[in-house]
C-alpha positions as CSV (number, residue, x, y, z in Angstrom):
1,M,1.6,-32.8,0.6
2,P,1.3,-28.8,1.8
3,V,0.1,-26.7,-0.9
4,P,2.9,-24.1,-2.6
5,L,2.7,-20.5,-1.7
6,L,2.1,-19.8,-5.7
7,D,-1.4,-21.7,-5.4
8,I,-2.4,-20.4,-2.4
9,L,-2.0,-17.1,-3.7
10,Q,-3.7,-18.2,-6.7
11,W,-6.7,-19.3,-4.8
12,A,-6.5,-16.1,-2.7
13,Y,-6.4,-13.5,-5.9
14,S,-9.5,-15.8,-7.2
15,L,-11.8,-15.0,-4.0
16,R,-10.7,-11.5,-4.1
17,V,-11.7,-10.9,-7.4
18,R,-15.1,-12.6,-6.6
19,C,-15.5,-10.4,-3.2
20,G,-15.0,-7.4,-5.3
21,V,-17.5,-7.9,-7.8
22,N,-19.9,-9.1,-5.2
23,R,-19.4,-6.0,-2.7
24,Q,-18.1,-3.6,-5.2
25,P,-20.5,-3.9,-8.4
26,T,-20.1,-0.7,-9.5
27,H,-16.2,-1.5,-10.8
28,K,-17.4,-5.0,-12.0
29,I,-16.6,-4.1,-15.6
30,N,-13.2,-2.9,-14.9
31,L,-12.0,-5.6,-12.7
32,Q,-13.0,-7.9,-15.5
33,K,-10.9,-5.9,-17.7
34,L,-7.9,-6.3,-15.2
35,C,-8.2,-9.9,-14.8
36,A,-8.5,-10.6,-18.6
37,F,-5.5,-7.8,-19.4
38,L,-3.5,-10.1,-16.3
39,Q,-4.2,-13.5,-18.2
40,V,-3.5,-12.0,-21.5
41,D,-1.1,-9.1,-22.1
42,L,1.1,-9.7,-19.2
43,K,2.0,-13.2,-19.9
44,S,4.2,-11.8,-22.9
45,I,6.3,-9.6,-21.2
46,P,9.1,-11.4,-20.3
47,P,10.3,-12.6,-17.6
48,A,7.1,-14.7,-17.2
49,P,6.8,-15.4,-13.5
50,P,6.2,-19.0,-12.7
51,H,2.6,-18.5,-11.9
52,P,1.3,-15.6,-13.7
53,N,-2.2,-15.9,-12.8
54,H,-2.2,-13.4,-9.9
55,P,-0.8,-10.0,-9.9
56,Y,1.1,-10.4,-6.5
57,E,4.5,-11.5,-8.1
58,L,5.2,-9.8,-11.3
59,S,8.6,-9.1,-12.6
60,P,9.2,-5.2,-13.1
61,E,8.5,-5.2,-16.4
62,Q,4.9,-6.6,-15.6
63,F,4.4,-4.2,-12.9
64,K,5.1,-1.5,-15.2
65,L,2.9,-2.4,-17.7
66,L,0.0,-3.1,-15.2
67,A,0.7,0.1,-13.4
68,D,-0.1,2.0,-16.4
69,S,-3.3,-0.2,-17.0
70,L,-4.2,0.5,-13.4
71,V,-4.2,4.3,-14.3
72,Q,-6.1,3.6,-17.3
73,Y,-9.5,2.0,-16.0
74,Q,-9.4,3.6,-12.3
75,H,-9.4,7.4,-13.3
76,Q,-7.1,7.8,-10.6
77,C,-9.1,6.8,-7.3
78,A,-12.1,5.3,-8.0
79,G,-13.9,5.4,-4.7
80,A,-16.0,7.9,-2.7
81,P,-14.6,11.1,-1.0
82,A,-13.4,9.5,2.5
83,D,-14.8,11.1,5.4
84,I,-11.2,12.4,7.6
85,S,-12.8,15.2,9.3
86,D,-12.4,13.2,12.7
87,V,-8.1,12.9,12.4
88,E,-5.7,15.3,12.3
89,Y,-3.0,13.3,10.3
90,L,-2.6,10.3,8.1
91,Y,0.5,8.5,8.0
92,R,2.1,6.2,5.6
93,L,5.0,3.8,5.7
94,A,7.1,4.6,2.7
95,S,10.9,2.8,1.7
96,P,13.4,5.5,0.4
97,R,13.3,4.2,-3.0
98,D,9.5,4.7,-3.0
99,L,9.8,8.5,-1.6
100,T,12.8,9.5,-4.2
101,N,10.9,7.8,-6.9
102,S,7.3,10.0,-6.5
103,T,8.4,12.9,-6.0
104,G,11.0,15.2,-7.4
105,W,14.1,14.8,-5.3
106,N,16.4,18.7,-4.7
107,I,19.4,17.2,-5.8
108,E,21.7,18.0,-9.1
109,A,21.6,14.3,-10.4
110,E,20.2,12.6,-13.1
111,K,19.2,9.2,-10.6
112,V,18.7,10.1,-6.9
113,D,20.4,7.3,-4.8
114,S,17.6,6.6,-2.2
115,I,19.8,5.2,0.6
116,A,21.8,8.3,0.8
117,A,18.9,10.6,0.7
118,W,17.7,8.8,3.6
119,Q,21.0,8.9,5.1
120,R,21.4,13.1,4.5
121,L,17.5,13.2,6.2
122,K,18.2,11.1,8.6
123,I,21.2,13.0,10.3
124,L,19.3,16.4,9.6
125,C,16.5,15.0,11.7
126,D,18.2,13.5,14.3
127,N,19.7,16.9,15.0
128,K,16.7,18.8,14.7
129,Q,14.9,16.2,17.3
130,D,11.9,16.5,15.4
131,W,9.6,15.7,11.8
132,L,11.0,16.9,8.7
133,Q,9.3,19.2,6.1
134,L,9.2,17.3,3.2
135,E,9.0,20.7,0.9
136,D,12.9,21.6,2.2
137,Y,14.2,18.6,0.4
138,S,11.7,17.7,-2.3
139,R,9.3,19.4,-4.7
140,G,6.0,18.9,-6.8
141,E,3.6,15.9,-5.7
142,Y,3.9,12.8,-4.2
143,A,2.3,10.4,-6.4
144,G,3.1,6.6,-5.6
145,L,3.5,3.9,-7.7
146,F,-0.5,3.9,-9.5
147,Q,-0.9,7.8,-9.0
148,L,-2.3,6.9,-5.6
149,S,-1.0,6.2,-2.0
150,W,-2.0,4.3,1.0
151,W,-2.6,5.9,4.4
152,T,-3.9,5.4,7.8
153,D,-5.0,7.4,10.5
154,L,-3.1,5.1,12.8
155,D,0.3,6.5,14.6
156,P,2.7,4.1,14.5
157,T,5.9,5.9,16.1
158,S,5.4,4.0,19.2
159,D,5.8,0.5,17.3
160,I,6.5,0.4,14.0
161,F,6.0,-3.8,13.4
162,A,2.9,-3.8,15.6
163,A,1.6,-1.0,13.3
164,A,2.7,-2.6,10.3
165,H,0.5,-5.7,11.1
166,K,-2.5,-3.7,12.0
167,M,-2.2,-2.1,8.4
168,G,-2.4,-5.6,6.7
169,M,1.5,-5.6,6.3
170,F,4.0,-8.5,6.4
171,T,7.0,-8.1,8.5
172,D,8.6,-8.5,5.1
173,W,7.5,-5.6,3.9
174,V,8.5,-3.2,6.4
175,P,12.6,-2.2,5.3
176,P,15.1,-1.6,7.6
177,L,15.5,1.7,6.6
178,L,12.0,4.1,5.8
179,F,10.3,6.8,6.0
180,L,7.8,7.9,8.0
181,L,5.2,10.0,6.1
182,R,2.5,12.0,7.7
183,C,0.2,14.1,5.8
184,R,-2.1,17.0,7.7
185,V,-5.2,16.3,7.1
186,T,-6.9,19.9,7.2
187,D,-4.7,20.3,4.2
188,V,-5.9,17.0,2.4
189,E,-9.3,17.7,3.2
190,H,-9.5,20.9,2.1
191,N,-8.4,19.8,-1.3
192,L,-10.8,16.8,-1.8
193,K,-7.9,14.0,-2.2
194,A,-8.9,11.1,0.0
195,Y,-11.1,8.4,-1.3
196,V,-12.2,5.3,-0.1
197,P,-9.9,2.4,-1.4
198,T,-11.9,0.3,-3.9
199,V,-11.0,-3.0,-5.9
200,L,-9.1,-1.3,-8.5
201,D,-6.8,0.8,-6.4
202,A,-6.4,-2.6,-4.3
203,F,-5.6,-5.0,-7.5
204,P,-2.2,-5.8,-7.2
205,Q,-2.4,-5.9,-3.2
206,S,-2.6,-9.6,-1.3
207,V,-3.7,-8.4,1.1
208,Y,-7.0,-6.1,1.1
209,H,-10.7,-5.8,2.7
210,P,-13.3,-4.7,-0.2
211,M,-15.5,-2.5,1.5
212,D,-19.3,-2.9,0.7
213,E,-20.4,0.0,-1.7
214,K,-24.0,-0.6,-0.6
215,T,-23.3,1.0,2.8
216,G,-22.0,3.9,1.9
217,P,-18.4,3.3,3.7
218,T,-16.8,6.5,4.2
219,Y,-13.1,5.1,4.5
220,G,-11.6,1.7,4.2
221,L,-10.1,-0.8,6.9
222,T,-7.4,-3.0,6.9
223,I,-7.1,-6.9,7.8
224,D,-5.1,-6.7,11.2
225,L,-2.7,-9.2,10.6
226,S,-1.5,-9.4,14.1
227,D,-3.6,-12.1,15.4
228,W,-3.1,-14.0,12.1
229,Q,-5.1,-17.5,13.3
230,N,-8.3,-15.0,14.1
231,L,-7.9,-12.5,11.1
232,T,-10.0,-9.2,11.6
233,T,-10.6,-5.8,10.2
234,G,-8.1,-3.4,11.4
235,V,-7.4,0.2,11.1
236,K,-8.8,2.7,8.9
237,E,-7.1,3.2,5.7
238,F,-7.3,6.0,2.5
239,V,-6.3,6.2,-0.6
240,L,-4.7,10.0,-1.7
241,A,-4.7,11.2,-5.6
242,P,-0.9,12.8,-6.1
243,I,-0.6,15.5,-3.2
244,E,1.7,18.5,-3.2
245,V,4.6,17.7,-0.6
246,R,4.4,20.8,1.0
247,H,1.7,19.4,3.1
248,I,3.8,16.2,4.1
249,D,5.8,15.9,6.9
250,V,8.6,12.9,6.9
251,L,10.5,11.2,9.6
252,P,13.7,8.3,8.7
253,I,13.5,5.2,10.7
254,E,15.9,2.8,11.0
255,L,14.8,-0.9,12.4
256,T,17.3,-3.1,13.7
257,P,17.5,-7.1,13.6
258,Q,16.6,-7.2,17.4
259,Q,13.3,-5.3,16.7
260,R,12.7,-7.6,13.7
261,E,13.2,-10.8,15.2
262,P,10.0,-10.8,17.4
263,H,7.9,-10.5,14.7
264,L,9.3,-12.8,11.5
265,G,6.2,-15.8,12.3
266,I,4.1,-12.8,10.6
267,G,6.0,-13.4,7.0
268,Y,4.6,-13.5,3.4
269,A,5.9,-17.2,3.2
270,N,4.0,-18.0,6.1
271,L,1.6,-20.8,4.6
272,E,-0.6,-20.5,7.5
273,I,-1.1,-17.3,7.2
274,W,-2.3,-17.2,3.8
275,K,-4.9,-20.3,4.8
276,S,-6.5,-17.9,7.2
277,L,-6.7,-15.2,4.6
278,I,-8.4,-17.5,2.2
279,I,-11.1,-18.5,5.2
280,Y,-11.4,-14.7,5.8
281,Y,-12.2,-14.0,2.0
282,S,-14.4,-16.8,1.9
283,V,-17.1,-15.6,4.5
284,L,-17.4,-11.8,3.3
C-alpha cells in the first residue's frame, strides 16, 4: 500500500528536526520549543489540519500563530552574518500577495489588490523594458512573513522554473503571476542584513538543507530538486532581515501553462520526490 503524503511529511519533519539538533546545536533549545509549540498550542487553533504533527500544511490561523512564535524564538535571523562580497545581486521569487503584504503600497486603499498591483507594474515594466525600482511604488521595508525573506545569488531570469528547482522549490510553488526581486548586494552588505539560514528560520519550510555550524558556513545551500532521483545541494541561499525598499528592483513576470507543463513532474504531491528527500535527510 502506498505511503500517504501526510505520513511522509511527518517522517521528513522528524528527520529534519534530528538533523537540526545535530548540525546546529546552538539552536537546539529554541528548536525544541518550536516543536513543543507545534504539538500543543497549534492543535487548539481551528480548523485543525488532518495531521498537525508537522508545520508544512497549517491553516492560516495556525500559520499566523506560528509566525508570531518564530519571531519570538529566532530574534529576527539567528544565523551568522553571511559573506556576500563576491556577488552583485541577490534574487527572490515573490508572489504578488507576498510583495504587497510585506511592504507599504503607495495607493489610497485599505487593502491592496495584489493582482491589480502586478498588472500595473507589468504595463510600466513593458513600457520601460527594464527593471523597476520598488521604492517608486512602495514604501518602508520589505519584511517577509516571519520578518525575514529568503534570497539566492542565482539569476533566474533566463529560466524561472529551472532556477526555482535549483532553489529547492516545487513547480506548484511558482505562481503564474510573480515578481522577480533583485537586491543590490553593496547596499545589503553595508547594512549587514544578510545571514546564514538556520533551522529556526526554516522551521515551516519542507525543503531545507541545514548547514553544519561546526564548519563556520558563510552562506546556506539549497537542495536542488532538478534531478530529484539524485538530490544534491544546489545554489547559495541567504536570509535577509527587513530591508528598505529603496534597495530592491522588481520585474513582473507571467508564466504560461505551456512554460509550466514540462515541469509538472517536480510537484509537491510527487511522493517519489519526498522519498528522495527522506533519504537525503537520513544521511546528513
